[in-house]
C-alpha positions as CSV (number, residue, x, y, z in Angstrom):
1,X,158.7,-115.4,-24.0
2,X,155.6,-116.6,-22.1
3,X,153.1,-118.9,-23.8
4,X,149.7,-117.4,-24.6
5,X,147.1,-119.0,-22.3
6,X,143.8,-119.6,-24.3
7,X,141.0,-122.3,-24.7
8,X,138.6,-123.6,-26.9
9,X,135.7,-125.8,-25.9
10,X,133.7,-128.8,-27.3
11,X,130.1,-128.0,-26.3
12,X,128.6,-131.6,-25.8
13,X,125.1,-130.5,-26.3
14,X,125.6,-129.0,-29.6
15,X,128.4,-131.2,-30.7
16,X,130.7,-128.1,-31.9
17,X,133.7,-126.4,-31.0
18,X,133.6,-122.8,-29.6
19,X,136.2,-120.2,-28.8
20,X,136.4,-119.5,-25.0
21,X,136.2,-116.0,-24.0
22,X,136.2,-116.4,-20.2
23,X,136.2,-118.8,-17.3
24,X,134.0,-118.1,-14.2
25,X,135.2,-119.5,-10.8
26,X,133.5,-119.6,-7.5
27,X,135.5,-120.5,-4.2
28,X,138.4,-121.3,-6.4
29,X,136.6,-123.8,-8.6
30,X,135.9,-123.5,-12.2
31,X,132.1,-123.7,-12.8
32,X,131.3,-122.0,-16.1
33,X,132.9,-121.2,-19.5
34,X,131.8,-118.1,-21.6
35,X,131.6,-119.2,-25.2
36,X,131.9,-117.0,-28.2
37,X,130.3,-117.5,-31.7
38,X,129.0,-115.7,-34.6
39,X,127.6,-118.8,-36.1
40,X,123.8,-118.9,-36.7
41,X,123.4,-115.4,-35.7
42,X,121.0,-113.3,-38.0
43,X,123.1,-110.0,-37.6
44,X,126.4,-111.6,-38.2
45,X,127.9,-110.3,-35.0
46,X,129.5,-112.3,-32.3
47,X,127.6,-113.4,-29.3
48,X,128.7,-114.6,-25.9
49,X,126.9,-117.1,-23.7
50,X,127.8,-119.0,-20.6
51,X,127.4,-122.9,-20.0
52,X,128.4,-124.9,-17.1
53,X,131.7,-126.6,-17.2
54,X,130.4,-130.1,-16.9
55,X,128.8,-129.4,-20.5
56,X,132.0,-128.9,-22.3
57,X,135.4,-130.4,-22.8
58,X,138.1,-127.6,-22.4
59,X,141.1,-127.7,-24.7
60,X,144.1,-125.5,-24.0
61,X,146.4,-124.0,-26.6
62,X,149.8,-125.6,-26.5
63,X,151.7,-122.6,-27.7
64,X,152.6,-124.6,-30.7
65,X,151.7,-124.2,-34.3
66,X,151.5,-126.8,-37.2
67,X,153.2,-126.5,-40.5
68,X,150.6,-124.3,-41.8
69,X,150.7,-121.9,-38.8
70,X,147.5,-123.1,-37.4
71,X,147.3,-123.2,-33.5
72,X,147.7,-126.5,-31.9
73,X,145.4,-127.3,-28.9
74,X,145.1,-130.4,-26.7
75,X,143.0,-132.9,-28.4
76,X,144.0,-132.1,-32.0
77,X,144.9,-134.8,-34.3
78,X,148.1,-134.2,-36.2
79,X,149.7,-136.0,-39.2
80,X,153.3,-136.1,-40.2
81,X,154.0,-138.3,-43.1
82,X,152.7,-141.7,-42.0
83,X,152.6,-140.7,-38.3
84,X,149.0,-139.8,-37.0
85,X,148.6,-138.9,-33.4
86,X,146.6,-136.9,-30.7
87,X,148.1,-134.0,-29.0
88,X,148.3,-134.8,-25.4
89,X,147.2,-132.4,-22.4
90,X,150.0,-129.7,-21.6
91,X,151.0,-131.6,-18.4
92,X,151.5,-134.7,-20.2
93,X,153.7,-132.9,-22.8
94,X,155.9,-131.5,-20.0
95,X,156.1,-134.9,-18.5
96,X,157.3,-136.4,-22.0
97,X,159.7,-133.6,-22.5
98,X,161.3,-133.9,-19.0
99,X,161.3,-137.9,-19.0
100,X,162.6,-140.4,-21.6
101,X,159.3,-140.3,-23.7
102,X,159.5,-139.3,-27.2
103,X,157.5,-136.3,-28.1
104,X,156.7,-135.7,-31.8
105,X,157.8,-132.4,-33.5
106,X,154.3,-131.1,-34.1
107,X,155.6,-128.0,-36.1
108,X,156.4,-130.3,-39.1
109,X,152.8,-132.1,-39.0
110,X,149.5,-130.8,-40.1
111,X,146.3,-130.6,-38.0
112,X,143.8,-132.8,-39.6
113,X,141.1,-132.9,-36.8
114,X,140.5,-133.3,-33.2
115,X,139.2,-136.2,-30.9
116,X,135.8,-134.6,-30.6
117,X,134.9,-134.1,-34.2
118,X,137.0,-136.5,-35.9
119,X,137.8,-139.6,-33.5
120,X,137.7,-141.8,-36.6
121,X,141.0,-140.4,-37.7
122,X,142.6,-142.3,-34.8
123,X,140.9,-145.5,-35.6
124,X,142.6,-145.3,-39.1
125,X,145.9,-145.4,-37.4
126,X,145.2,-148.5,-35.6
127,X,143.8,-150.3,-38.7
């Protein structure tokens, strides 16, 4: 079964995460992202708007879910017992799986935040 390809984005100007509904390319290069949100709308409906790729940090869905069934994206912070760690980029996960690197079993952990909204959670790990 193929992994579902989807993204969410940290919109730097608003410091919020949005669902990504589309990616725009020109000459083979990604230049814009269509964000989707119902937050702050008077009519309660979903609205789409486009922003330049330089204004967001994309996070790709890993195809994995945590212990509560929540979708795990690159940049999520997962806790499993005393272990707290950041979910790496997809290509890093593949390298870890192929190489000798130990890759945590994220399905037993719980998402407790992400590196953009909750970077302090990783600082607690160090302290």
